[in-house]
C-alpha positions, 0 to 999 in steps of 0.5 A, spaced: 216 477 800 209 477 799 203 475 803 197 475 799 194 479 793 187 481 794 181 484 790 177 489 793 170 490 790 165 495 791 158 496 789 151 500 790 145 496 792 138 498 789 137 503 795 144 506 794 148 503 799 155 502 798 158 495 799 165 492 799 167 485 799 175 483 799 177 477 796 184 473 797 186 471 790 192 468 791 196 466 798 203 465 798 207 459 801 202 454 798 196 456 803 189 455 800 183 459 799 177 457 804 170 458 802 170 465 805 175 467 799 180 468 804 187 465 806 186 459 810 191 461 815 196 467 816 203 467 812 207 467 819 211 472 822 219 472 823 220 479 826 224 479 832 221 485 836 227 486 840 232 487 835 227 490 830 229 485 824 226 480 820 227 474 815 225 474 808 224 466 809 216 466 808 212 468 803 213 468 796 217 473 791 212 472 786 205 470 785 201 469 779 193 468 779 187 469 775 180 471 778 173 472 776 168 475 780 163 470 783 158 475 784 158 479 778 152 482 776 152 485 769 147 490 771 150 493 777 155 498 777 162 496 781 169 498 782 175 493 783 182 494 785 188 490 787 191 490 793 198 486 795 200 485 802 207 484 804 209 479 810 210 482 817 216 487 818 218 491 824 214 498 824 218 504 824 217 505 832 220 498 833 226 500 829 226 507 833 225 503 840 231 498 838 236 504 835 235 508 841 234 503 847 227 505 849 221 501 850 216 500 845 210 505 845 204 502 848 198 501 844 202 501 838 203 494 834 210 492 833 209 489 826 205 491 820 204 489 813 206 494 808 201 494 802 200 496 795 194 498 791 192 499 784 188 504 781 181 502 781 177 499 775 170 502 774 165 497 771 158 501 768 153 497 765 150 498 758 144 502 758 
């Protein structure tokens, strides 16, 4: 299931410095988006690390949203892309540790969130 969908915006300022802003557009499980444009709380985690299993009982199978750039400047070049994040699942190292009956490697998180990205959308102002 999905955790959330984001818009990633990048732009150059007047000095040519690159900036990036991440906006959560929709959050699963009826979570709301706060004033910082982020989900108000994490989606949760159903991973059983010892068994390397999880349940698909959190998040949503389908999310829909409309988004309008709150800081759009028609005179500024920008790029946008969409990023979708799934709920936490076991990392491959967690699956291997459970299968082979060995300890998890140190310093490696036991879970991760798969992500999918769209191609960028480039905005160029008219001259």
